[in-house]
N, C-alpha and C positions, 0 to 999 in steps of 0.2 A: 104738477111734478112741484113745483115752487111750495107749495101749501104744503106737500110731503115732508119736504127737508126741511120747511121750517118745524112741523111738528116735531119732527125727531129731533131737531136741534135743543128743542125746548125740554126734551126728555131727557137728554144724554148730558144737558148742563149741569145736573145734580151730579150727575156719576164723574164729572172731569174737574170737582169743586175741590178736591183735595183731602176727601176722607171716601173710605168705600162706598162701590154703592148699594144702597140702601137692599136687603133681602126682606123685605116686610119682617121687619120683629115684632115682637108684642108691642101692644101701646093701651096707654091710660091716659085720663084726663090730667093737663097740669094745670091750668086755669082760664079762666076768659076774660075778655076785655071789649069794650065799646070803642069802635073804631071811630073817626072824626064823620063817616058816611052816615053813623050811627048803628051800625049791623052790629049784630054778638060775633064776637069771633073765638071761636074754641082751638085753643091749644092744646097738642098732644106730646107724651113724652113716649117714645119708642126705646125700647129695650132689645138688648141685643139677644142672641141664644143661651146665654149665661145670666141673664137676666140684668146686665149691668144696662145704665143709662147711655143711649147712644146717640139721640138728637131729637129736637121737636119738628112737630109737624103741624099746618094747619091747613083744612080745604076752606078758602074763603070767597065767598061769592057776593059782592059787593057794588052797589051803583056807582057809578061814575058818569058825571055829568057834564057836556061842556055848554055852557049859558043853558040855551033851550034844548040841545040834545043830551039824550042819557042813552045809556043801555048798560048791560050786567057784565061785569068779568067774573068768570070763575077761573080758580087758579089754586094749585097746591105750592105752599112756600115751606121749604125747610130750614132750621136753623141748626149751628151745633149747641153744644151744652152751655154756651157761656153767651149766647144772644147772638154771635156773629150769622150773619147770611151765607146759608150753602148752595142753593140753588131753588128751580122751580119748575115744573109742570103745569101743560094746560093739555086739556082734554082735546084729542085731534078733529073732532068734530064740533069745536067752540073754540076756534081760534080766538087770540086775540088781536082787537082791531083799529085802526087810525081812524081820524075824521072821516066821515062818510061811508062808514063799515069797510073801509080796504083792509084786508088781514095783513096783519105783520108777515114780512119778509123775513127767510133766515138771517139776515144781517141783523133788523130789528130785534128780532129775539135776544140774538147774541148782545146786541148796545144794552138791552133792557137788565141783561145779568149783570153787566159789568157796571152800569149806572146803582141798582141795587146793591150792589158790594161793596159802593164807594158809601163809607159813613161820615164823610167830612164832605158830599157833593153840597152845591150852593141850595138845593133843593131845602136844607136843614132850616135856612136862614130867610125863607120867602113863602110869602102868601102865593096861590096860583095865580093870581091877579095879575102878581109882579111877572110873571114870566109871558105873558100875551100883551102883543103890540095889536091894542084896540083902535088904530088908527088905519090896521090893514086887516079886512076882514075874509074871510072865507066862508062860502055860499054851499051848503051840501046841495046837490044833485039828486038826493033820495027821498031827502023831505023837508020840511018845509022849517031850515033853520040855520042861522049864521052864527058864526065864533069870530074871533079874533085870530091872527097869526101869533106864531111864535117869535117871541122877542130874537134876534140874532145873535144878543151875548150869550143868551143861554142855553143855544143848541147842541151842546156839548153835553151838557147835563140833563138833556129828554129825548126819548125818541121820536124822532121829525112826525107831527101829525098827531102825535098821540101824548100831548102834553098833561092832561088831565089824567089819565089811566098813569102812567109815568108819576106823576107827584103824587099819586094818591097809594099807590103801590110802595111809592119810596117808603114813604112815612108809614105804611102798615109796618112793613120790613123793620125798618129803622125807629120807631117810636116805643112805644109803652111796650110792647112786648119783648124789645132786647133786655131790659132791666129785669121783666118779672120772670124772664126766664133765667137769668143768671143766679137771682134772688132763688128760685127752686130749686136749681142745680145746688146752690150753698147748703139748702136744708136738705139735700140727700149723701151732702158728702159722707165718706166715708173710706176706711182702709181699701177696699176694693176699689171704687171708684178713684182715690188718689194713685192709686197703681196702673189702675188702666190709662189716667192720664198721662203718667210719667214713662210709660210704655208707647204710647199714641204716637204716629207720624206726624200728628195736627201740631203743628209747632205752639200756636195760641194755649194749647192745655198744659203745655209744659210750663211758662211763664205762671199761670194762676196756681197749677200743682205746687210749686217752690215758694211762692207767695203764700199760701197756705199751709204750708208747714210749720210749726214753732220750733224755736232752736232743740225743743227735747225730744222732739219726732223726725228728727231730721237722720239722724241715727240708723229708725226703724226702716228707713227709705233710701239707706246710703247706694246699694246693691242698683239700684232705679237710677240716681240723682248719677253716679259714676257713667252708665251707660249715656246718658244725656251731655255728660262734660267731655268722654270720648268721642260724641256723632261729630258731624263735619260741620253742625251748623255753629260756628265760631260764636256768634250771639248769645245764643244758650248757654254755652259753655263758659263765657264770659259771667254770664248773668248769675248761672249756679253757682261760681266760683265766689262771687263776692258776697253771695247769700249762706254761706256755709258759716255757721256758728264758730266759735272756738273751740268748743268741746269736741268736733269733727276732727281739728287741724291738729287737738294735742293729743289724741288718740292715735297710739303707735299701727294700729289696722289701717285705718282709713288715712291716716298720713301715707303711709307707705304705700297702697292703693294710689291714693292723688298723684304723689309723685311716680308712679309707675308708668302716669297718664303723660307728663309733663312730654317728651318727644314726638308726641303725639296732636300736643297744642298748637293753636298758631302764637304768633310772637305777643300778642298782647296776653293770652291768658298764659303763656309761661311766666311772663313776667308778673301778673297780678298775682299765678300762684306763689310766687318766690317771694311776694311782698306780705302775702298773709302768713309766710312759713316764719317769716322776720318778726312776728308778734307772738309765736310760741316756741316750746322748745323742741328742737329736732333731733330725735334718734341717730345713733350711728348708722345703721342700715338703709336709714332715709338719706342721710349725708353722701353714703357709698353711691347711692343710683344717681343721686344729683351731680356727683364729682364725675362720672360718666360723660356727662353733657357738657363739661367746661369748655371743652374745643367747639363746640357749636354755638356757645353763649355770645352774644353782643357786649359789646364795653358795658351798657349800662346794668346787663342781666349778671355780669361778673361782677362789677359793683355791689350788686344787692348778694351776690355768693359770700362775696367778702365779710359780709355785714353776718348773714348767718354763720359763717365758720367762726367768727369773733364772740359770737353771742354763746355758740356751742363748743367751745376750747376741747371740751373733755371727752364730745362724740365725736372727734375726728378721729377715726384709725389710718393705720397704715396703708390702706388700698386707697382714702382720698387725699391721702398727703403723696402718696407716688402721683396721682393723677396731677394735683398741683403742679409739681416739680416738672413733669414731661410738659405742661403747657408753660411753665415757667424756663425751659428750653428749646421751647418750638420757634419757628422762624416767623408766628403770628408774634409780631412785634408789640401790638397792643394787649394781645391776649398774655405776651410772656410779662409784662411792665403788671398787669394786674395780677397773676399770679403771685407776684414776686412781694405786691401789697397782701394778699392773702397771708402770705407766709409770715411776714412781719405782723398782720393781726393779731393771729393764733401763737406766737412766741417761738417761732422758729428759724430766729436769727441766723442760729447756728447751721441749719441745713441751707438756707440761702447762700452763707457766705463760702460753703463747704462744696455746691453742688451746681451753682448758679453763676456767682461775682469772681469766685478763682481766678 
């Protein structure tokens, strides 16, 4: 029963990794590498039903040696299109084993999945010999073999009793293959793949796609970028806002679309949007939309808004003016003072005297 649970868990690890479960899409050879164990590893690119690159996978059969005791590890590993580890499966009849051929438990498989996904593991900067306490020895009950015990200081970074296989697999997953998959994907990059990245639910693709867009290309992908900015991931929203070139902010269409998202953004994203608008001309329609949010702005945001108004005096419509007057008359003491400052900044002292200070 334990073995069955363990095999099932290993199979499900990929399905719960953040991307849709694999439906056996078409495959093609991407590249080959030679692992530290000396074996050749073939990495394949899988495409989805629309022939768009989906992920990378490799069927690996490699020896793992613990001092005088060696055995073969058979495992299928998947990476996303940027080289990030996704998950693994092992054959049900060939489970991963620990010292003395003890099969992995369900907890062992889960721990291995977590370890392989840790790009910053201490396994990166250590040799396997550094992980072994040679003063404490383990003796196999099945074969004529002796090995050292795992150092207590590294126990969280390895599967107990499987230091050599953990070390070997981590370096296969996070070594040369990671960079080669990224390079291979960059060579495949086209309009279709960029849109796939921007529309994905896998957030690493969002950062990659935004970075891949040159200033001239942003306009072509603004519908997708706007979708990211209006999404619930505040970090992606801020990143995208910070990367938008002036040409996007200056365009009446996209400026209006961006400002239309203002009320859905978190505080920091709202402030960043206001800072970006301060660098370009703001249309009357955009100003009208922003003005409807005046009563919800913080003191700092109202100060940014005052700068926008001062820089775009000729775009201040009667609608915007009425919103400022309403705030200046409100019980919001801080907001009222800021609104009075706005009226002064846009040369409306007469209105200030007539409606507010009389």
